[in-house]
matplotlib code that plots the C-alpha trace (Angstrom):
import matplotlib.pyplot as plt

x = [13.0, 9.3, 6.9, 3.2, 2.3, 3.1, 0.2, 1.8, 5.1, 5.6, 8.3, 7.8, 9.6, 9.2, 11.1, 13.2, 12.1, 10.7, 7.5, 6.5, 2.9, 1.6, -1.9, -2.0, -1.7, 2.0, 4.7, 8.5, 10.4, 13.9, 16.0, 15.8, 19.3, 20.9, 19.9, 22.4, 21.7, 19.6, 22.3, 22.5, 19.0, 16.6, 13.5, 11.3, 13.3, 13.1, 9.4, 8.8, 9.3, 7.0, 6.3, 7.6, 6.2, 5.4, 9.0, 11.1, 11.1, 11.6, 12.7, 12.1, 13.9, 17.0, 17.1, 17.2, 15.7, 16.0, 14.7, 12.3, 13.5, 17.1, 16.1, 14.3, 17.4, 19.4, 21.1, 21.0, 24.2, 23.5, 23.9, 20.1, 20.1, 20.0, 18.9, 15.3, 14.5, 11.3, 10.4, 10.1, 8.6, 5.1, 3.1, 3.0, 5.8, 8.3, 10.6, 10.0, 11.6, 14.4, 13.4, 15.1, 12.5, 9.4, 10.3, 10.0, 6.7, 5.3, 6.2, 4.8, 1.5, 0.9, 1.8, -0.5, -3.6, -4.0, -6.3, -4.3, -1.0, 2.7, 2.3, -0.4, 0.1, -2.0, -5.1, -6.2, -9.8, -9.7, -10.1, -8.2, -6.5, -5.6, -4.2, -2.1, -0.8, 0.1, 1.9, 3.8, 5.1, 6.2, 8.0, 9.6, 11.1, 9.0, 6.8, 6.3, 3.3, 0.6, -2.5, -4.7, -2.2, 1.3, 3.3, 5.9, 9.5, 11.8, 14.6, 13.1, 15.4, 14.8, 15.5, 18.5, 16.0, 12.9, 9.5, 8.4, 7.6, 4.3, 3.1, 4.0, 2.2, -0.8, -0.8, -0.8, -3.7, -5.8, -5.3, -6.1, -9.3, -10.3, -10.0, -11.8, -8.6, -9.1, -12.5, -12.9, -15.3, -17.6, -17.6, -19.2, -19.0, -16.5, -15.2, -11.7, -10.4, -11.5, -9.9, -6.8, -5.4, -8.0, -7.5, -5.4, -5.6, -5.7, -9.0, -10.7, -13.9, -15.2, -17.2, -16.5, -14.0, -12.2, -9.9, -10.9, -10.4, -10.1, -7.6, -6.2, -2.8, -1.0, -2.3, -1.2, 2.2, 2.9, 1.5, 3.9, 6.8, 5.9, 5.7, 1.9, 1.2, 3.0, 1.5, -2.2, -2.1, -1.7, 1.6, 1.9, 3.3, 0.1, -2.3, -1.9, -1.6, -5.0, -6.3, -5.6, -7.9, -10.4, -12.8, -16.4, -16.9, -14.4, -15.8, -12.4, -12.6, -9.0, -9.8, -10.2, -7.1, -4.4, -1.9, -4.2, -4.7, -0.9, -0.3, -2.9, -1.1, 2.2, 0.8, -0.6, 2.5, 5.1, 3.5, 6.2, 6.1, 5.9, 2.8, 1.2, 1.7, 0.1, -2.9, -3.3, -3.4, -5.9, -8.2, -8.6, -11.2, -10.4, -12.7, -10.4, -10.9, -14.7, -14.6, -12.5, -14.5, -17.7, -16.3, -14.7, -16.1, -12.6, -10.3, -7.2, -5.0, -6.0, -4.8, -2.5, -3.9, -6.5, -9.4, -13.0, -15.0, -18.2, -21.0, -20.6, -23.0, -25.6, -25.0, -22.0, -22.7, -22.9, -19.5, -18.0, -19.4, -17.9, -14.5, -14.6, -15.1, -12.1, -9.9, -10.7, -9.4, -6.3, -5.7, -6.1, -3.3, -0.9, -1.5, -1.3, 2.2, 3.7, 2.2, 2.4, 1.0, 4.3, 6.5, 4.3, 5.3, 7.8, 11.2, 11.8, 13.9, 11.2, 8.5, 10.3, 9.9, 6.2, 3.6, 0.5, -2.0, -5.1, -8.5, -6.6, -9.2, -6.5, -5.0, -8.4, -9.4, -6.2, -6.8, -10.2, -8.9, -6.0, -8.2, -10.8, -8.2, -6.0, -8.4, -11.8, -12.3, -12.3, -14.8, -15.1, -11.5, -12.7, -15.8]
y = [15.2, 15.0, 15.6, 14.9, 11.5, 11.4, 10.8, 10.5, 10.9, 11.7, 12.7, 16.0, 15.6, 19.3, 20.5, 17.4, 17.1, 14.5, 15.9, 14.4, 15.4, 15.2, 14.6, 18.2, 19.6, 20.6, 19.2, 18.8, 19.1, 17.8, 17.8, 14.1, 13.8, 15.2, 12.0, 9.2, 6.5, 8.7, 10.8, 8.4, 6.9, 7.2, 9.4, 6.3, 4.7, 7.9, 8.1, 4.7, 6.2, 4.8, 5.4, 2.7, 2.3, 6.0, 6.9, 6.4, 6.6, 3.4, 2.6, -1.1, -1.4, 0.5, -1.4, 2.1, 3.7, 7.1, 8.1, 11.1, 12.6, 12.7, 14.2, 17.0, 17.6, 18.0, 14.7, 13.5, 11.4, 9.0, 5.4, 5.3, 4.3, 0.5, -2.6, -3.5, -7.2, -8.5, -10.0, -6.5, -4.8, -6.3, -9.0, -8.8, -6.3, -7.9, -6.7, -7.3, -10.8, -11.2, -12.4, -15.8, -16.6, -16.0, -15.7, -19.5, -19.8, -16.8, -18.1, -21.6, -20.1, -17.9, -20.7, -23.2, -21.1, -19.4, -20.9, -23.1, -24.9, -24.9, -26.9, -25.0, -21.6, -19.5, -17.5, -14.3, -14.3, -10.5, -11.0, -8.4, -10.9, -13.2, -10.4, -9.1, -12.7, -13.3, -9.9, -10.8, -14.1, -12.2, -9.6, -12.3, -13.8, -17.0, -16.4, -14.6, -12.4, -13.7, -12.1, -13.7, -14.4, -15.8, -18.8, -20.4, -19.8, -22.7, -20.8, -19.0, -16.5, -14.0, -10.4, -8.6, -6.2, -7.8, -6.0, -4.3, -6.7, -4.9, -5.3, -9.0, -9.6, -7.8, -9.9, -13.0, -11.7, -10.8, -14.3, -16.1, -14.1, -14.5, -18.3, -18.6, -19.8, -17.1, -16.1, -12.9, -13.1, -10.5, -10.0, -13.0, -15.4, -17.7, -18.8, -17.9, -21.3, -21.0, -17.7, -16.9, -13.4, -12.5, -9.3, -6.6, -4.5, -1.1, -2.1, -4.1, -2.6, -3.3, -6.5, -7.3, -9.6, -7.7, -8.7, -12.4, -14.8, -18.5, -19.7, -22.9, -24.2, -23.1, -19.6, -19.4, -20.8, -18.2, -15.4, -16.4, -16.5, -13.0, -11.7, -11.0, -13.5, -14.1, -17.4, -16.8, -13.0, -10.4, -8.5, -4.7, -4.9, -6.7, -3.9, -1.6, -4.7, -5.7, -2.2, -2.8, -5.9, -4.0, -7.0, -5.8, -8.1, -6.1, -2.6, -1.0, 2.8, 3.5, 6.9, 8.2, 6.5, 9.0, 7.2, 7.8, 11.4, 12.0, 10.2, 12.6, 15.6, 14.2, 13.4, 16.9, 18.7, 16.7, 15.9, 15.8, 18.3, 15.4, 14.1, 17.6, 17.9, 14.5, 15.5, 18.8, 16.9, 14.4, 17.0, 19.4, 18.2, 20.0, 20.6, 18.2, 15.4, 15.9, 15.8, 12.7, 10.9, 11.8, 10.3, 7.2, 6.6, 6.7, 9.3, 10.3, 9.6, 6.0, 5.5, 2.5, 0.9, -1.8, 0.6, -0.5, 0.7, 2.6, 3.8, 7.6, 9.4, 11.7, 14.9, 17.0, 16.6, 12.8, 12.9, 15.0, 12.6, 9.6, 11.4, 12.3, 8.6, 7.7, 10.4, 9.3, 5.9, 7.5, 9.4, 6.2, 4.7, 7.4, 6.3, 2.6, 3.2, 6.0, 6.2, 3.9, 4.8, 4.0, 6.1, 8.6, 9.4, 6.9, 7.9, 6.9, 4.0, 2.7, 3.3, 0.8, -1.8, -1.2, -3.6, -1.9, -3.2, -1.8, -1.6, -1.0, 0.6, 2.3, 4.0, 5.0, 6.4, 8.5, 9.7, 10.9, 12.6, 14.3, 15.4, 16.8, 18.9, 20.1, 20.3, 21.4, 23.3, 19.9, 18.0, 15.1, 14.0, 13.3, 11.2]
z = [32.6, 33.2, 30.3, 29.5, 28.1, 24.4, 22.0, 18.6, 16.8, 13.1, 10.6, 8.9, 5.6, 4.6, 7.7, 8.2, 11.8, 14.2, 15.8, 19.2, 20.2, 23.8, 25.1, 26.5, 23.0, 23.2, 20.9, 20.8, 17.6, 16.9, 13.6, 12.5, 11.1, 14.2, 16.0, 16.3, 13.7, 11.4, 9.7, 6.7, 6.9, 4.0, 4.2, 4.2, 7.0, 9.1, 8.5, 10.2, 13.6, 16.4, 20.0, 22.4, 25.9, 26.0, 26.8, 23.7, 19.9, 18.0, 14.4, 13.9, 10.6, 11.9, 15.2, 16.8, 19.9, 21.5, 24.9, 24.7, 28.0, 26.9, 23.6, 25.4, 27.4, 24.1, 24.3, 20.6, 20.5, 23.2, 24.2, 24.5, 20.9, 21.0, 19.3, 19.9, 20.2, 18.7, 22.1, 23.6, 20.6, 21.3, 19.4, 15.7, 15.2, 12.9, 10.2, 6.5, 6.0, 3.6, 0.1, 0.5, 3.1, 0.9, -2.8, -3.5, -1.7, -3.5, -6.9, -6.0, -4.6, -7.7, -10.1, -8.4, -8.0, -11.4, -14.0, -16.2, -15.4, -16.1, -19.2, -21.1, -19.4, -17.2, -18.1, -16.4, -17.7, -17.3, -13.5, -11.4, -9.1, -12.0, -14.1, -11.3, -10.5, -14.1, -14.3, -11.0, -12.5, -15.6, -13.6, -11.4, -14.5, -14.3, -17.4, -20.6, -21.4, -23.7, -25.0, -22.3, -19.5, -19.1, -20.4, -18.2, -19.2, -20.0, -18.4, -15.4, -13.7, -11.0, -11.9, -10.3, -8.6, -7.2, -7.2, -4.0, -1.1, -0.3, -3.8, -4.0, -0.7, -2.0, -5.1, -2.9, -0.8, -3.9, -5.4, -2.1, -1.7, -5.3, -5.0, -1.7, 0.0, 2.7, 4.1, 5.9, 8.8, 10.2, 14.0, 15.8, 12.8, 14.4, 17.8, 18.9, 18.1, 14.5, 13.8, 11.8, 12.5, 15.0, 16.8, 15.3, 18.5, 16.7, 15.1, 17.8, 19.0, 22.5, 22.5, 18.9, 17.1, 14.4, 11.5, 11.7, 8.9, 8.0, 5.5, 4.0, 5.2, 2.0, 2.6, 6.2, 5.2, 2.5, 4.7, 7.5, 5.1, 3.9, 7.4, 7.3, 10.1, 13.4, 14.7, 14.3, 14.6, 11.9, 12.1, 12.0, 8.4, 7.3, 8.2, 5.2, 2.9, 4.1, 3.6, -0.1, 0.0, 2.2, 2.9, 3.1, 6.1, 8.2, 7.5, 7.7, 7.9, 7.0, 5.6, 9.1, 10.4, 11.4, 9.1, 6.1, 7.1, 7.5, 4.2, 2.6, 4.0, 2.6, -0.8, -1.2, 0.2, -1.7, -5.1, -7.7, -10.5, -13.0, -11.3, -11.2, -14.9, -15.5, -13.4, -15.3, -18.5, -17.2, -15.6, -18.6, -21.1, -24.4, -27.4, -29.3, -26.8, -27.0, -30.8, -31.0, -28.3, -30.1, -33.3, -31.9, -28.4, -26.9, -25.4, -27.4, -24.4, -24.7, -28.2, -28.4, -25.2, -24.9, -24.4, -24.0, -27.0, -26.3, -28.6, -29.0, -26.7, -28.3, -26.5, -25.6, -21.9, -22.2, -24.0, -21.2, -18.6, -20.4, -20.7, -16.9, -16.1, -18.2, -16.8, -13.2, -14.1, -15.7, -12.4, -10.4, -12.5, -11.4, -7.8, -8.7, -10.2, -8.2, -4.7, -1.6, 1.9, 3.8, 1.4, -0.3, -3.9, -5.0, -6.4, -10.1, -8.9, -6.6, -9.1, -11.5, -8.8, -8.2, -9.5, -10.9, -8.4, -10.1, -8.5, -5.2, -2.9, -0.8, -3.8, -5.1, -1.7, -1.7, -5.2, -4.2, -1.1, -2.9, -5.7, -3.4, -1.5, -4.3, -7.2, -5.9, -9.2, -11.0, -8.8, -11.2, -10.2, -6.6, -7.6]

ax = plt.figure().add_subplot(projection="3d")
ax.plot(x, y, z, "-o")
ax.set_aspect("equal")
plt.show()
């Protein structure tokens, strides 16, 4: 069957359909779970659909492919579903590697690059990358929490359920960047022979080198083990990990990327009731909160946490401004804990596996976008 060139494919979770869009503005819709190989797939797995060679739909993690023409003819159970080899999937498209490949290198990298050592323990110095790295070692069963960091365990043991791969990879990227073990390069700063991960094609601008970096051998080794690098090129899986680092030198405009926009639509349409209730509590500034904050310089929702003490502002408006600032950070924490761009709002089981990657620019950008769309009557949430 002939059809216009496809421009995009996406999974519409609300209707449970695969939507194929064409360059002429038309679209074709098919029930996702009617397709061979998708009946028992998870929502997250179905959502990872991609276009392949302009003629088929491809699910890398499921080793599945369906021909668009056959689908349009009503052929859903077909031998067109087949295993896709990495050699034909294009450069940089690799699956998330199994933990056995990278877990040892991740632990060694974090342990070797935090302030301190295995004898005296590690200090986070209240630096974001160090705090996240310490927490990662604790969650991985390699250390116990201390007031200012982590102390190695005498009997380290991996947990039965590991933290999310994307969060572990982000922790490694943060620590490498913090310690200067990777240097992100602006266009034109290096020759091709000096580049690591040069040229993520989706972000290359004509005449400019994009997504270029230099890194130490230990960084390239752990990045390759994690599946962030394929040779000297960034993999597809690395892209949204690098959005969470968001190097200033690269000037990444992910907020206008179609994937961010689709994720925004999904986050707004499928926000769980529990999250909505949390947002309502965060957004509303009560007279009680104003009174307590005026007296103590902290918000009542922060009691029991390690809050930063502030001198009480002099006016009611200053009090409200201070509370708004705190509440925005409270809202950010919801996204740190419960939202990821590839899956949207996490299930309770997945949320337990999530590391709280705070100061994550991708999560903060999504918080602002969701707040601006859903809560225009509370403009401070989108600031």
